[in-house]
C-alpha positions, 0 to 999 in steps of 0.5 A: 327596387334593388335589394339593399339588405337582408336581416337574418334572425338567429336569436331565439332559443328554439325551445321546441327543438330540444335537445338539439337546441340546447346544445347549439342554435337551431341555425347551426344545424346541419340539413342535408349535408349543409348548415342552415344559416350558411345555406341561406347566406350563400342563396342571398350572396348568390343573387348579390344582396349587398348587406347581410346582417345576422342577429344573434342572441342565444349562444352568439358566440357560436356565430362568430365564425360567420364573420370570418367566412362570409361578408356578413355583419353580426348584431347581438339582440340583447333582449333575445331571452326577454322579448319575442322576435320583435327585438331582433328587428329593433336591434336590426332597426337600421337595416329594415328598408328594402330588406329581406327578413329571414328566419335563420331556420327555414330551408328553401329548396330553390333559391327564393331570393332576387336581386330586385323586388317591386313591393312588400310581401310575406311568403305563403304556402298552401296548407291542406287539411287543418293547420295551426299556423297563421292563415292569410286573407288576401283581396283582389289585389293580393294584399294581406287583409287579415290573418287568423291562427289556425284553420283548414286548406288555407295559404299560411305565413311561412318563409322570408318576407320582403320590406320595401322603403315604404312598408319599413318607413311606416312600420319602424315607428310602430316597432319603436313603440312596441319595444318601449313598452313593458306589456309587449315582450310576448309580441311577435313583429308580426303581431305589430303588423297585424295591428296596423293592416290599414297602414302597413300593406304587404302582399301574399307571395305564393310558393308551391309545395316543397319549396319552403320548409321549417322544422319545429321539432327533431321529429319534423327534421327527421321527416325531411332529413332521415339521416337524423333517425339514427344519427341525431348529432346529439350527445344527449340523445345518444346518452338516452339511447345508451342508457335506455337500450334503444336506437335514437329513432325510438326516441320521439315526441319530444317536447321541452319541459319549461320552469313556468316561463321561457327557461328550458329545464329539460325535455320529455320523450317517448320510448316504446310507449313509455314517457320519460323526462331528461333534466338538463341540470344533472343529466338524469333520465326519469321515468314518469314514476320515478327516476331511472338513472342519474 
């Protein structure tokens, strides 16, 4: 069938990508000279996808320029900070049939999109050795029959997804039901899908190593784009480096500090074997044994 839409989810906080995601949405970070979401939009336009919807939430105003630069529709996910990514599909529920479902922070080295797709699928790549990704099991027809979180030497879910008309028709009622309940805030849309594998058939579409990337942290990005080793494009990390008299590449193992919920207060990091914390509210850098500067 001919592809009718693409929904790009760009609403999330991406807290693990601290501190860059505190300063701007992860989708707007430059990778190898291109803005992540712009590269993805251009790949979709290249194959003639007629309707592209960008679902925003966190720092949504920073995406406004996209509507002037590209023929895209911006939709606000008002629950971006209280519901997981199923809230973004709910916001874009009118555009799910014959549609690509994309994460704005994926980087495709080769354009994976097509103008026609025969059936629903989820992209998978092979993970060698141990992984904490979602590992898929398939039947003889390559239909996904089960998923386990974490595994070894397995095909894992990563990258874009395609909803054909049949999948979208059956998925939508489950999505609407989940969104209306109070005990479902934590659910990924994939959790909703996996709860109904008997009804929601989707194939695994295999991609070769090096075609699909996602960056969960600055350390991941540095591996893919070494220009970030000494130029993180982050005023906060420049301040940290100047204060601690180190190079930006010496700041690593960054992890967000949360207040018990999803609100991020700052981040912890290592420099030359010492662990520190940076606090957003007062721009202070704290050695774990005491305050270093403020």
